[in-house]
KEBAVO-96701 format. One line per field, with one value per residue: residue number from 1; residue in one letter; x, y, z of N, C-alpha, C, O, CB in turn. Coordinates in pm, 1 decimal. Glycine has a CB too. Example, Ala and Ser with C-alpha at 12.3 -4.5 7.8 and 13.67 -1.06 7.14 Angstrom:
2
resi c(1 | 2)
resn c(a | s)
n_c1 c(1319.0 | 1285.0)
n_c2 c(-569.0 | -225.0)
n_c3 c(780.0 | 708.0)
ca_c1 c(1230.0 | 1367.0)
ca_c2 c(-450.0 | -106.0)
ca_c3 c(780.0 | 714.0)
c_c1 c(1320.0 | 1290.0)
c_c2 c(-330.0 | 3.0)
c_c3 c(780.0 | 787.0)
o_c1 c(1423.6 | 1340.9)
o_c2 c(-331.9 | 113.8)
o_c3 c(846.5 | 803.9)
cb_c1 c(1130.8 | 1408.4)
cb_c2 c(-447.3 | -59.8)
cb_c3 c(904.6 | 572.5)
//
This chain:
126
resi c(1 | 2 | 3 | 4 | 5 | 6 | 7 | 8 | 9 | 10 | 11 | 12 | 13 | 14 | 15 | 16 | 17 | 18 | 19 | 20 | 21 | 22 | 23 | 24 | 25 | 26 | 27 | 28 | 29 | 30 | 31 | 32 | 33 | 34 | 35 | 36 | 37 | 38 | 39 | 40 | 41 | 42 | 43 | 44 | 45 | 46 | 47 | 48 | 49 | 50 | 51 | 52 | 53 | 54 | 55 | 56 | 57 | 58 | 59 | 60 | 61 | 62 | 63 | 64 | 65 | 66 | 67 | 68 | 69 | 70 | 71 | 72 | 73 | 74 | 75 | 76 | 77 | 78 | 79 | 80 | 81 | 82 | 83 | 84 | 85 | 86 | 87 | 88 | 89 | 90 | 91 | 92 | 93 | 94 | 95 | 96 | 97 | 98 | 99 | 100 | 101 | 102 | 103 | 104 | 105 | 106 | 107 | 108 | 109 | 110 | 111 | 112 | 113 | 114 | 115 | 116 | 117 | 118 | 119 | 120 | 121 | 122 | 123 | 124 | 125 | 126)
resn c(x | x | x | x | x | x | x | x | x | x | x | x | x | x | x | x | x | x | x | x | x | x | x | x | x | x | x | x | x | x | x | x | x | x | x | x | x | x | x | x | x | x | x | x | x | x | x | x | x | x | x | x | x | x | x | x | x | x | x | x | x | x | x | x | x | x | x | x | x | x | x | x | x | x | x | x | x | x | x | x | x | x | x | x | x | x | x | x | x | x | x | x | x | x | x | x | x | x | x | x | x | x | x | x | x | x | x | x | x | x | x | x | x | x | x | x | x | x | x | x | x | x | x | x | x | x)
n_c1 c(144.4 | 441.2 | 751.1 | 1057.5 | 1350.2 | 1634.3 | 1961.2 | 2220.5 | 2415.5 | 2471.6 | 2624.6 | 2592.1 | 2370.5 | 2499.1 | 2390.4 | 2083.3 | 1898.4 | 1767.9 | 1870.8 | 1683.9 | 1338.3 | 1019.7 | 720.4 | 409.7 | 414.3 | 650.3 | 994.4 | 1230.3 | 1555.9 | 1827.6 | 2108.8 | 2393.9 | 2731.9 | 3071.7 | 3132.4 | 3256.9 | 3081.1 | 3149.9 | 3414.7 | 3439.9 | 3585.8 | 3659.8 | 3603.2 | 3810.0 | 3991.3 | 3976.6 | 3758.0 | 3579.2 | 3577.6 | 3482.7 | 3226.2 | 3107.8 | 3096.2 | 2916.7 | 2686.2 | 2655.8 | 2594.2 | 2345.2 | 2210.6 | 2214.2 | 2035.9 | 1804.1 | 1759.4 | 1703.6 | 1455.5 | 1312.1 | 1336.5 | 1470.7 | 1726.9 | 1578.1 | 1340.8 | 1386.3 | 1297.4 | 1390.1 | 1690.8 | 1926.3 | 2223.7 | 2519.8 | 2815.8 | 3162.4 | 3324.5 | 3268.3 | 3415.3 | 3443.5 | 3214.5 | 3165.1 | 3300.6 | 3175.9 | 2917.6 | 2950.8 | 2991.0 | 2752.7 | 2569.5 | 2600.8 | 2431.8 | 2172.2 | 1928.7 | 1938.2 | 1704.5 | 1501.8 | 1588.6 | 1606.6 | 1464.1 | 1678.6 | 1908.1 | 2224.6 | 2448.6 | 2698.0 | 2868.9 | 3002.6 | 3121.4 | 3111.3 | 2987.2 | 3249.3 | 3428.5 | 3400.6 | 3379.2 | 3145.6 | 2796.3 | 2491.3 | 2140.5 | 1817.8 | 1491.1 | 1252.7 | 993.1 | 750.3)
n_c2 c(11025.4 | 10962.7 | 10829.2 | 10686.3 | 10670.6 | 10506.8 | 10393.5 | 10148.5 | 10190.4 | 10458.2 | 10738.5 | 10724.3 | 10917.9 | 11189.8 | 11306.3 | 11418.8 | 11333.3 | 11187.4 | 11002.1 | 11036.5 | 11131.8 | 11018.6 | 11147.7 | 11069.2 | 11062.6 | 11195.4 | 11243.6 | 11356.1 | 11436.5 | 11447.6 | 11674.6 | 11568.4 | 11469.5 | 11408.0 | 11134.8 | 10815.5 | 10547.7 | 10279.8 | 10268.3 | 10453.5 | 10677.3 | 11017.6 | 11152.6 | 11337.8 | 11406.0 | 11577.8 | 11840.7 | 11734.4 | 11452.9 | 11461.1 | 11574.2 | 11377.7 | 11166.3 | 11271.4 | 11285.4 | 11012.8 | 10920.6 | 11044.5 | 10903.1 | 10639.2 | 10664.9 | 10746.6 | 10510.5 | 10329.0 | 10419.9 | 10342.5 | 10510.1 | 10730.3 | 10943.0 | 11079.9 | 11128.7 | 11339.4 | 11660.7 | 11894.7 | 12045.2 | 12146.9 | 12309.7 | 12350.0 | 12528.0 | 12573.0 | 12744.7 | 12959.9 | 12966.0 | 12706.2 | 12647.2 | 12592.5 | 12348.6 | 12179.7 | 12194.1 | 12070.2 | 11800.0 | 11750.6 | 11777.0 | 11536.9 | 11362.0 | 11440.2 | 11490.2 | 11761.7 | 11875.7 | 11792.4 | 11851.1 | 11905.1 | 12176.8 | 12423.2 | 12566.5 | 12720.6 | 12787.7 | 12981.8 | 12919.3 | 12984.3 | 12769.2 | 12408.6 | 12086.6 | 11889.9 | 12036.3 | 12016.9 | 12067.0 | 12072.6 | 12023.1 | 11855.5 | 11856.4 | 11703.7 | 11685.4 | 11452.6 | 11319.1 | 11073.2)
n_c3 c(-10405.8 | -10235.0 | -10324.4 | -10244.0 | -10431.4 | -10468.3 | -10566.0 | -10560.0 | -10746.3 | -10784.5 | -10608.7 | -10254.6 | -10050.2 | -9853.6 | -9637.2 | -9479.3 | -9696.6 | -10003.8 | -10298.0 | -10497.0 | -10533.0 | -10603.1 | -10710.2 | -10791.5 | -11135.6 | -11159.5 | -11119.4 | -10893.8 | -10888.5 | -10676.1 | -10653.0 | -10828.0 | -10800.9 | -10910.7 | -10811.9 | -10835.2 | -10775.4 | -10776.6 | -10705.6 | -10509.2 | -10542.1 | -10637.7 | -10959.3 | -11120.5 | -11319.0 | -11539.1 | -11656.5 | -11840.6 | -11792.7 | -11532.2 | -11567.7 | -11730.3 | -11540.8 | -11354.8 | -11516.3 | -11572.2 | -11314.2 | -11276.2 | -11475.1 | -11372.2 | -11159.8 | -11294.0 | -11442.3 | -11234.6 | -11163.9 | -11378.8 | -11601.2 | -11858.5 | -12002.4 | -12187.6 | -12059.9 | -11895.7 | -11794.6 | -11689.0 | -11585.7 | -11342.6 | -11334.0 | -11167.2 | -11141.1 | -11064.5 | -11197.2 | -11449.7 | -11679.1 | -11760.5 | -11893.8 | -12177.0 | -12215.9 | -12031.1 | -12133.1 | -12383.3 | -12314.7 | -12171.9 | -12381.9 | -12514.3 | -12391.3 | -12428.6 | -12680.7 | -12894.3 | -13003.4 | -12832.0 | -12582.9 | -12223.5 | -12025.2 | -11871.4 | -11633.4 | -11584.6 | -11342.3 | -11190.4 | -10890.2 | -10559.4 | -10413.8 | -10419.3 | -10303.0 | -10163.8 | -10304.7 | -10582.9 | -10941.9 | -11085.9 | -11047.2 | -11088.7 | -11090.7 | -11151.1 | -11303.0 | -11393.3 | -11601.3 | -11655.9)
ca_c1 c(216.6 | 585.7 | 830.0 | 1201.8 | 1417.9 | 1779.7 | 2028.8 | 2359.0 | 2506.8 | 2504.9 | 2676.5 | 2496.1 | 2357.3 | 2588.6 | 2314.2 | 1943.5 | 1825.4 | 1775.8 | 1916.5 | 1569.8 | 1204.5 | 919.1 | 585.0 | 329.6 | 498.5 | 761.4 | 1112.1 | 1316.0 | 1687.5 | 1917.6 | 2232.1 | 2494.9 | 2869.3 | 3149.6 | 3182.6 | 3239.7 | 3035.1 | 3215.0 | 3546.0 | 3432.7 | 3676.9 | 3615.4 | 3654.8 | 3845.5 | 4106.6 | 3950.3 | 3616.3 | 3500.6 | 3559.9 | 3398.9 | 3089.2 | 3058.5 | 3061.0 | 2792.6 | 2576.9 | 2637.2 | 2523.4 | 2205.2 | 2157.8 | 2190.2 | 1914.0 | 1694.1 | 1737.3 | 1638.7 | 1315.6 | 1258.8 | 1333.0 | 1592.1 | 1756.8 | 1469.2 | 1231.6 | 1426.7 | 1233.0 | 1456.2 | 1817.8 | 1993.1 | 2367.2 | 2596.6 | 2957.3 | 3250.3 | 3396.1 | 3194.9 | 3508.4 | 3425.3 | 3081.3 | 3167.4 | 3346.1 | 3066.9 | 2805.9 | 2981.2 | 2964.1 | 2608.7 | 2499.2 | 2609.6 | 2328.5 | 2040.1 | 1907.0 | 1917.3 | 1566.0 | 1410.9 | 1664.5 | 1527.3 | 1489.7 | 1799.0 | 1986.2 | 2361.6 | 2479.8 | 2827.2 | 2856.5 | 3131.9 | 3173.7 | 3022.1 | 3030.6 | 3379.8 | 3501.0 | 3394.0 | 3363.1 | 3011.5 | 2690.7 | 2369.6 | 2018.6 | 1726.5 | 1352.0 | 1209.1 | 851.7 | 716.6)
ca_c2 c(10937.1 | 10984.5 | 10706.2 | 10708.6 | 10591.1 | 10506.1 | 10281.7 | 10131.6 | 10226.9 | 10600.3 | 10769.7 | 10732.2 | 11051.8 | 11218.1 | 11388.7 | 11377.5 | 11340.3 | 11067.3 | 11026.2 | 11091.0 | 11109.9 | 11015.5 | 11187.2 | 11038.9 | 11026.3 | 11290.1 | 11205.7 | 11467.8 | 11380.1 | 11536.1 | 11710.9 | 11463.4 | 11510.4 | 11306.6 | 11022.7 | 10684.3 | 10464.0 | 10148.2 | 10279.3 | 10551.3 | 10787.5 | 11131.2 | 11154.4 | 11479.7 | 11422.3 | 11700.1 | 11877.7 | 11644.5 | 11327.3 | 11492.4 | 11592.6 | 11244.3 | 11088.7 | 11330.1 | 11242.0 | 10868.9 | 10905.0 | 11076.9 | 10791.4 | 10524.8 | 10693.7 | 10738.3 | 10369.0 | 10267.6 | 10464.5 | 10300.4 | 10627.9 | 10755.3 | 11085.5 | 11136.8 | 11166.7 | 11457.2 | 11783.5 | 12012.5 | 12025.2 | 12260.9 | 12284.7 | 12441.9 | 12518.9 | 12655.9 | 12838.2 | 12978.7 | 12940.6 | 12567.0 | 12634.2 | 12527.4 | 12209.9 | 12108.5 | 12190.2 | 11971.4 | 11667.4 | 11747.7 | 11759.8 | 11396.3 | 11286.0 | 11488.9 | 11532.9 | 11906.7 | 11910.7 | 11760.7 | 11870.0 | 11962.6 | 12314.5 | 12419.5 | 12684.7 | 12690.8 | 12895.8 | 12975.8 | 12931.9 | 13000.4 | 12637.1 | 12294.5 | 11979.8 | 11827.5 | 12129.1 | 11972.2 | 12173.7 | 12069.9 | 11944.3 | 11863.2 | 11792.0 | 11688.3 | 11646.4 | 11370.0 | 11284.7 | 10962.4)
ca_c3 c(-10318.4 | -10237.7 | -10327.6 | -10242.5 | -10533.2 | -10452.7 | -10631.1 | -10515.1 | -10854.5 | -10771.7 | -10474.9 | -10144.7 | -9993.0 | -9740.9 | -9544.0 | -9463.5 | -9823.1 | -10086.0 | -10433.9 | -10569.7 | -10478.9 | -10708.3 | -10672.8 | -10909.8 | -11249.5 | -11163.6 | -11041.1 | -10856.4 | -10859.8 | -10601.9 | -10721.1 | -10837.7 | -10826.5 | -10982.1 | -10733.4 | -10897.8 | -10665.2 | -10780.4 | -10641.0 | -10401.3 | -10573.8 | -10718.0 | -11096.7 | -11134.0 | -11408.3 | -11614.8 | -11645.0 | -11923.8 | -11718.1 | -11416.6 | -11615.4 | -11770.4 | -11421.3 | -11302.3 | -11603.2 | -11548.9 | -11186.6 | -11304.8 | -11553.2 | -11283.2 | -11083.3 | -11390.2 | -11472.3 | -11117.9 | -11167.3 | -11508.2 | -11687.1 | -11934.4 | -12021.1 | -12267.7 | -11970.3 | -11817.8 | -11841.4 | -11631.1 | -11515.6 | -11281.0 | -11340.8 | -11082.9 | -11176.1 | -10981.7 | -11284.0 | -11574.9 | -11789.5 | -11801.7 | -11952.5 | -12307.9 | -12202.4 | -11963.4 | -12226.8 | -12487.6 | -12257.5 | -12142.9 | -12509.2 | -12554.4 | -12321.1 | -12465.6 | -12818.0 | -12889.8 | -13036.7 | -12721.3 | -12458.4 | -12114.9 | -11982.3 | -11788.6 | -11601.3 | -11545.1 | -11250.9 | -11122.7 | -10745.8 | -10491.8 | -10380.3 | -10430.3 | -10212.2 | -10189.4 | -10392.1 | -10721.5 | -11040.9 | -11145.0 | -10982.8 | -11169.7 | -11043.7 | -11262.9 | -11285.3 | -11505.9 | -11599.8 | -11746.0)
c_c1 c(366.3 | 657.7 | 978.0 | 1264.8 | 1568.0 | 1835.5 | 2170.7 | 2461.2 | 2551.2 | 2553.2 | 2564.9 | 2487.4 | 2448.6 | 2520.7 | 2171.5 | 1861.0 | 1842.0 | 1826.8 | 1804.5 | 1440.1 | 1107.3 | 785.0 | 496.9 | 420.1 | 620.1 | 871.9 | 1199.0 | 1450.0 | 1774.0 | 2043.4 | 2335.3 | 2630.7 | 2945.6 | 3213.7 | 3154.0 | 3206.0 | 3106.4 | 3351.3 | 3542.4 | 3519.9 | 3607.7 | 3678.7 | 3682.9 | 3964.5 | 4097.3 | 3800.1 | 3527.4 | 3473.7 | 3467.6 | 3251.9 | 3029.3 | 3016.6 | 2932.5 | 2673.6 | 2550.5 | 2559.5 | 2375.4 | 2139.4 | 2127.6 | 2058.9 | 1792.3 | 1658.9 | 1664.8 | 1489.5 | 1246.4 | 1237.6 | 1465.8 | 1615.9 | 1645.9 | 1351.9 | 1263.4 | 1365.3 | 1303.9 | 1585.1 | 1862.7 | 2141.0 | 2437.3 | 2743.6 | 3038.3 | 3323.4 | 3325.1 | 3285.5 | 3497.0 | 3294.1 | 3082.2 | 3203.8 | 3239.9 | 2950.4 | 2827.9 | 2953.1 | 2814.6 | 2529.3 | 2505.2 | 2496.8 | 2186.4 | 2037.0 | 1870.5 | 1771.8 | 1470.1 | 1479.4 | 1577.3 | 1554.2 | 1607.3 | 1843.3 | 2125.1 | 2409.9 | 2618.7 | 2805.3 | 2996.4 | 3198.2 | 3066.0 | 3071.3 | 3162.2 | 3463.9 | 3509.1 | 3372.2 | 3223.6 | 2920.7 | 2564.8 | 2256.1 | 1921.4 | 1585.2 | 1312.7 | 1062.9 | 827.6 | 570.6)
c_c2 c(10956.6 | 10850.6 | 10742.1 | 10614.8 | 10609.9 | 10385.9 | 10269.9 | 10168.9 | 10373.2 | 10627.7 | 10779.5 | 10875.8 | 11069.1 | 11308.1 | 11339.2 | 11401.8 | 11207.2 | 11103.5 | 11086.9 | 11055.7 | 11117.7 | 11052.1 | 11168.9 | 10992.9 | 11118.3 | 11246.8 | 11328.6 | 11410.3 | 11484.7 | 11563.6 | 11599.6 | 11525.5 | 11389.4 | 11202.6 | 10895.3 | 10586.9 | 10329.2 | 10150.2 | 10368.1 | 10673.1 | 10898.2 | 11118.5 | 11299.9 | 11502.0 | 11550.1 | 11725.1 | 11786.3 | 11512.9 | 11348.8 | 11503.6 | 11459.4 | 11163.4 | 11140.8 | 11281.0 | 11092.5 | 10845.8 | 10938.4 | 10960.3 | 10668.7 | 10543.4 | 10688.2 | 10593.0 | 10299.9 | 10302.5 | 10426.3 | 10420.5 | 10637.7 | 10905.5 | 11154.1 | 11182.6 | 11291.9 | 11583.1 | 11909.7 | 11970.5 | 12157.0 | 12226.3 | 12393.1 | 12420.7 | 12612.3 | 12761.7 | 12845.3 | 12957.6 | 12797.3 | 12543.7 | 12554.8 | 12380.7 | 12124.0 | 12089.8 | 12085.5 | 11829.7 | 11651.0 | 11717.4 | 11616.4 | 11312.4 | 11326.8 | 11527.1 | 11681.7 | 11946.3 | 11888.1 | 11776.5 | 11934.6 | 12112.0 | 12310.0 | 12559.7 | 12635.9 | 12811.2 | 12875.8 | 13002.2 | 12939.0 | 12865.8 | 12532.3 | 12186.2 | 11916.4 | 11909.6 | 12079.9 | 12092.6 | 12181.6 | 11979.4 | 11964.4 | 11790.0 | 11787.9 | 11655.7 | 11569.6 | 11334.4 | 11172.8 | 10926.7)
c_c3 c(-10341.0 | -10229.7 | -10332.4 | -10345.5 | -10516.9 | -10527.1 | -10577.6 | -10622.7 | -10847.7 | -10629.3 | -10371.0 | -10094.1 | -9871.1 | -9637.8 | -9538.7 | -9590.6 | -9896.1 | -10224.1 | -10517.7 | -10498.4 | -10596.2 | -10648.9 | -10794.1 | -11022.6 | -11264.5 | -11068.2 | -11019.4 | -10812.0 | -10791.0 | -10683.4 | -10713.9 | -10865.8 | -10878.2 | -10891.5 | -10812.3 | -10785.2 | -10661.5 | -10710.9 | -10517.5 | -10426.1 | -10652.1 | -10856.3 | -11129.8 | -11228.6 | -11490.7 | -11610.0 | -11729.7 | -11850.8 | -11598.5 | -11458.5 | -11660.9 | -11647.8 | -11358.1 | -11385.0 | -11588.5 | -11419.2 | -11202.7 | -11379.0 | -11469.1 | -11205.7 | -11174.9 | -11419.9 | -11357.6 | -11114.0 | -11297.9 | -11600.6 | -11761.5 | -11941.0 | -12101.2 | -12181.7 | -11888.9 | -11879.2 | -11791.1 | -11563.7 | -11455.2 | -11273.5 | -11259.9 | -11112.8 | -11087.2 | -11064.2 | -11418.8 | -11697.0 | -11841.3 | -11874.9 | -12083.2 | -12299.9 | -12133.4 | -12060.3 | -12335.8 | -12437.1 | -12232.7 | -12269.7 | -12559.9 | -12494.2 | -12359.8 | -12612.9 | -12815.7 | -12913.9 | -12920.6 | -12585.5 | -12351.4 | -12096.9 | -11885.8 | -11750.9 | -11563.3 | -11467.0 | -11191.4 | -10973.7 | -10683.2 | -10461.0 | -10399.6 | -10334.9 | -10258.2 | -10286.9 | -10536.2 | -10813.0 | -11100.0 | -11061.4 | -11065.0 | -11099.0 | -11162.3 | -11216.4 | -11410.4 | -11488.9 | -11700.8 | -11728.2)
o_c1 c(411.5 | 630.6 | 1019.3 | 1236.7 | 1622.0 | 1764.8 | 2235.3 | 2580.6 | 2657.1 | 2525.9 | 2458.2 | 2587.3 | 2471.9 | 2587.3 | 2141.1 | 1766.5 | 1921.9 | 1826.5 | 1827.3 | 1433.4 | 1112.1 | 741.7 | 507.7 | 494.2 | 685.2 | 846.7 | 1236.6 | 1457.5 | 1791.4 | 2079.9 | 2360.8 | 2643.3 | 2889.7 | 3335.4 | 3040.1 | 3293.9 | 3121.8 | 3398.3 | 3630.1 | 3527.7 | 3509.9 | 3794.4 | 3592.0 | 4031.4 | 4196.1 | 3723.9 | 3411.8 | 3359.8 | 3384.2 | 3163.8 | 2912.7 | 2912.1 | 2849.0 | 2571.9 | 2435.1 | 2469.8 | 2289.7 | 2025.8 | 2027.1 | 1981.5 | 1689.2 | 1541.3 | 1573.9 | 1407.9 | 1135.4 | 1135.6 | 1560.5 | 1535.8 | 1622.4 | 1272.2 | 1175.9 | 1379.0 | 1281.3 | 1588.1 | 1839.4 | 2179.1 | 2416.2 | 2791.5 | 2989.8 | 3377.9 | 3322.3 | 3235.6 | 3536.7 | 3265.2 | 3006.4 | 3144.9 | 3216.8 | 2891.8 | 2733.0 | 2896.9 | 2756.5 | 2432.8 | 2421.8 | 2469.7 | 2090.8 | 2130.7 | 1780.7 | 1721.7 | 1368.0 | 1433.4 | 1485.2 | 1653.3 | 1634.0 | 1820.8 | 2141.5 | 2412.1 | 2652.9 | 2733.2 | 3095.7 | 3318.8 | 2946.4 | 3185.6 | 3182.6 | 3559.5 | 3610.5 | 3349.9 | 3185.9 | 2962.3 | 2534.2 | 2272.4 | 1939.8 | 1563.6 | 1336.6 | 1013.9 | 876.5 | 520.8)
o_c2 c(10965.8 | 10769.0 | 10821.1 | 10495.0 | 10716.1 | 10287.4 | 10371.7 | 10178.1 | 10408.0 | 10548.9 | 10835.4 | 10947.7 | 10974.7 | 11377.5 | 11230.4 | 11480.7 | 11123.4 | 11220.3 | 11176.9 | 10964.0 | 11210.2 | 10994.2 | 11244.9 | 10895.8 | 11119.3 | 11217.2 | 11396.9 | 11342.8 | 11595.7 | 11485.8 | 11543.5 | 11620.5 | 11280.1 | 11184.2 | 10870.3 | 10548.2 | 10270.5 | 10047.0 | 10359.9 | 10762.4 | 10874.8 | 11078.4 | 11376.0 | 11605.0 | 11621.0 | 11639.8 | 11763.1 | 11466.3 | 11263.7 | 11448.7 | 11431.4 | 11098.4 | 11062.4 | 11239.9 | 11049.7 | 10761.7 | 10868.4 | 10923.4 | 10601.1 | 10449.2 | 10631.8 | 10556.8 | 10220.3 | 10223.7 | 10471.8 | 10431.4 | 10564.6 | 10984.8 | 11273.7 | 11265.9 | 11344.7 | 11608.9 | 12018.8 | 11870.4 | 12264.2 | 12125.7 | 12512.4 | 12307.3 | 12715.7 | 12857.1 | 12747.3 | 12933.8 | 12769.6 | 12430.8 | 12458.8 | 12297.6 | 12009.6 | 11981.8 | 12018.5 | 11748.2 | 11548.6 | 11641.1 | 11577.5 | 11202.4 | 11256.3 | 11588.5 | 11722.1 | 12040.0 | 11956.2 | 11721.7 | 12009.9 | 12165.7 | 12206.4 | 12656.7 | 12523.6 | 12923.1 | 12766.1 | 13094.4 | 12904.0 | 12850.7 | 12561.6 | 12192.2 | 11892.7 | 11858.4 | 12098.3 | 12204.6 | 12283.7 | 11874.5 | 12076.2 | 11676.9 | 11859.0 | 11605.5 | 11616.2 | 11321.0 | 11176.2 | 10835.7)
o_c3 c(-10455.2 | -10141.7 | -10417.3 | -10346.9 | -10547.9 | -10548.7 | -10552.3 | -10594.0 | -10899.8 | -10538.7 | -10396.6 | -10095.3 | -9795.7 | -9561.0 | -9587.7 | -9590.8 | -9854.4 | -10263.1 | -10598.6 | -10416.4 | -10677.2 | -10549.3 | -10890.3 | -11007.7 | -11369.0 | -10951.4 | -11114.7 | -10709.4 | -10841.1 | -10771.5 | -10607.3 | -10943.2 | -10888.3 | -10893.9 | -10851.6 | -10708.2 | -10554.4 | -10662.8 | -10431.5 | -10341.7 | -10723.2 | -10868.6 | -11163.1 | -11220.1 | -11509.8 | -11564.4 | -11694.1 | -11847.2 | -11567.7 | -11392.4 | -11633.1 | -11650.1 | -11313.0 | -11329.2 | -11591.9 | -11414.4 | -11148.8 | -11349.2 | -11491.3 | -11188.8 | -11138.3 | -11422.4 | -11381.1 | -11066.3 | -11325.3 | -11668.6 | -11732.6 | -11891.6 | -12084.1 | -12224.9 | -11820.4 | -11998.8 | -11843.4 | -11492.1 | -11511.0 | -11213.7 | -11281.8 | -11110.2 | -11041.4 | -11008.7 | -11493.3 | -11807.0 | -11954.5 | -11914.4 | -12097.2 | -12369.0 | -12172.4 | -12067.9 | -12376.5 | -12510.4 | -12268.7 | -12265.8 | -12641.6 | -12542.3 | -12327.6 | -12664.0 | -12741.9 | -12851.8 | -12910.7 | -12485.3 | -12383.0 | -12146.5 | -11825.0 | -11823.2 | -11515.6 | -11518.4 | -11147.2 | -10935.5 | -10747.0 | -10480.3 | -10396.9 | -10289.6 | -10377.3 | -10345.0 | -10603.5 | -10767.0 | -11157.6 | -11012.2 | -11106.5 | -11053.3 | -11261.1 | -11106.1 | -11521.8 | -11376.8 | -11813.7 | -11794.5)
cb_c1 c(174.9 | 629.9 | 790.7 | 1262.3 | 1371.6 | 1820.8 | 2029.7 | 2381.7 | 2441.1 | 2381.8 | 2755.0 | 2535.9 | 2211.0 | 2718.4 | 2318.7 | 1880.4 | 1876.1 | 1638.7 | 1966.7 | 1567.4 | 1168.4 | 913.1 | 579.7 | 247.0 | 416.4 | 713.2 | 1192.9 | 1250.9 | 1755.6 | 1954.5 | 2289.1 | 2458.1 | 2936.5 | 3256.1 | 3116.8 | 3369.8 | 2885.8 | 3231.6 | 3648.1 | 3472.3 | 3796.0 | 3653.4 | 3552.7 | 3877.8 | 4118.4 | 4002.1 | 3596.0 | 3572.7 | 3696.7 | 3445.9 | 3085.6 | 3167.4 | 3175.4 | 2799.8 | 2608.5 | 2774.3 | 2586.6 | 2194.7 | 2254.8 | 2308.8 | 1923.4 | 1730.6 | 1870.6 | 1707.7 | 1308.2 | 1126.7 | 1305.2 | 1582.6 | 1892.7 | 1420.7 | 1199.8 | 1582.1 | 1087.6 | 1363.5 | 1926.5 | 1933.6 | 2418.4 | 2566.3 | 2979.4 | 3351.5 | 3545.0 | 3133.0 | 3651.9 | 3432.2 | 3022.4 | 3263.9 | 3478.4 | 3020.4 | 2785.4 | 3128.9 | 3043.3 | 2562.5 | 2557.2 | 2744.5 | 2346.2 | 2000.3 | 1794.6 | 2005.6 | 1519.9 | 1357.4 | 1789.9 | 1556.1 | 1362.0 | 1911.8 | 1920.2 | 2454.6 | 2374.2 | 2928.0 | 2775.2 | 3113.5 | 3226.4 | 3015.3 | 2921.9 | 3360.7 | 3640.9 | 3280.9 | 3461.5 | 3016.8 | 2668.5 | 2393.1 | 1956.2 | 1776.5 | 1257.8 | 1295.0 | 763.2 | 806.8)
cb_c2 c(10790.7 | 11077.2 | 10617.6 | 10684.7 | 10631.4 | 10502.6 | 10299.4 | 9988.2 | 10200.2 | 10690.1 | 10900.5 | 10636.2 | 11078.8 | 11283.9 | 11537.6 | 11451.9 | 11459.6 | 10997.5 | 10895.9 | 11038.7 | 11215.4 | 10876.8 | 11334.4 | 11161.6 | 11029.2 | 11431.7 | 11093.0 | 11555.3 | 11329.7 | 11474.5 | 11837.8 | 11361.2 | 11569.1 | 11372.9 | 11017.9 | 10638.9 | 10442.5 | 10101.8 | 10333.4 | 10487.3 | 10735.9 | 11268.1 | 11089.4 | 11537.9 | 11302.3 | 11689.0 | 12023.9 | 11618.0 | 11272.1 | 11623.6 | 11694.7 | 11167.2 | 11093.0 | 11486.0 | 11275.3 | 10796.2 | 10994.8 | 11207.9 | 10754.7 | 10507.0 | 10832.3 | 10811.5 | 10298.5 | 10313.7 | 10615.5 | 10224.2 | 10757.5 | 10694.2 | 11103.3 | 11035.2 | 11052.2 | 11469.4 | 11785.4 | 12084.6 | 11968.8 | 12294.2 | 12282.2 | 12420.0 | 12553.1 | 12568.3 | 12795.1 | 13119.1 | 12968.2 | 12476.7 | 12771.6 | 12597.5 | 12204.1 | 12185.6 | 12327.6 | 11983.6 | 11646.9 | 11882.2 | 11852.9 | 11338.5 | 11302.2 | 11608.7 | 11447.2 | 11974.4 | 11830.6 | 11618.0 | 11956.3 | 11889.1 | 12380.1 | 12346.7 | 12769.6 | 12659.9 | 12904.9 | 13078.9 | 12812.8 | 13079.4 | 12634.0 | 12241.7 | 11872.1 | 11686.2 | 12151.7 | 11867.7 | 12155.2 | 12020.8 | 11986.5 | 11803.4 | 11868.5 | 11580.6 | 11771.2 | 11241.9 | 11409.1 | 10838.6)
cb_c3 c(-10341.6 | -10121.6 | -10449.5 | -10099.1 | -10676.8 | -10302.0 | -10785.0 | -10471.7 | -10988.0 | -10806.7 | -10478.4 | -10029.5 | -9953.7 | -9790.8 | -9584.3 | -9346.2 | -9911.4 | -10095.3 | -10497.7 | -10714.1 | -10366.3 | -10776.4 | -10620.7 | -10953.5 | -11377.0 | -11128.5 | -11111.9 | -10743.2 | -10989.2 | -10465.2 | -10661.8 | -10947.7 | -10698.0 | -11062.3 | -10590.1 | -10978.2 | -10675.6 | -10925.4 | -10739.3 | -10271.7 | -10652.8 | -10650.3 | -11200.2 | -10996.7 | -11501.1 | -11763.6 | -11687.4 | -12056.8 | -11670.7 | -11349.5 | -11730.5 | -11850.1 | -11318.7 | -11304.0 | -11749.1 | -11543.1 | -11078.3 | -11388.4 | -11661.3 | -11184.5 | -11014.7 | -11520.3 | -11500.4 | -10987.3 | -11147.8 | -11489.2 | -11604.4 | -12076.8 | -12092.5 | -12369.4 | -11876.6 | -11812.2 | -11797.3 | -11530.0 | -11611.1 | -11138.3 | -11489.3 | -10930.6 | -11325.4 | -10909.0 | -11302.2 | -11579.2 | -11744.8 | -11681.4 | -11976.9 | -12398.4 | -12123.6 | -11836.0 | -12289.9 | -12532.8 | -12125.5 | -12081.9 | -12613.4 | -12512.9 | -12172.7 | -12378.3 | -12887.5 | -12992.3 | -13156.2 | -12736.2 | -12483.8 | -11985.0 | -11914.9 | -11861.2 | -11485.7 | -11669.3 | -11140.1 | -11183.9 | -10686.8 | -10362.3 | -10235.8 | -10577.2 | -10201.8 | -10244.2 | -10338.8 | -10740.4 | -11151.1 | -11293.2 | -10831.4 | -11310.9 | -10919.4 | -11356.2 | -11260.8 | -11517.7 | -11631.8 | -11719.6)
//
């Protein structure tokens, strides 16, 4: 059974998709960028602040689905500049225990929505 899971705490979708969709015990979270939903502003002071906001947005959606970062089994990370890899990775590591961290790929792309520097999607299972 398919269940739509959205929360007003995370940015609203800007197209024909939802923040996340739950199928059984698996939650598929759409790519999140650094929009602070409380202000509507982009968080772009630096790559660390941007990555923290992306991770917070993922967390808001996980919480709405009664899940946590510990339930995440897979992340897809898209970056506009591979030179930011280490800085993004340092922030990302604050949200996951290294021993039980999810599977992941990190891919450099030509552009991302709103010309952000990082976008992350996730799959969680509980």
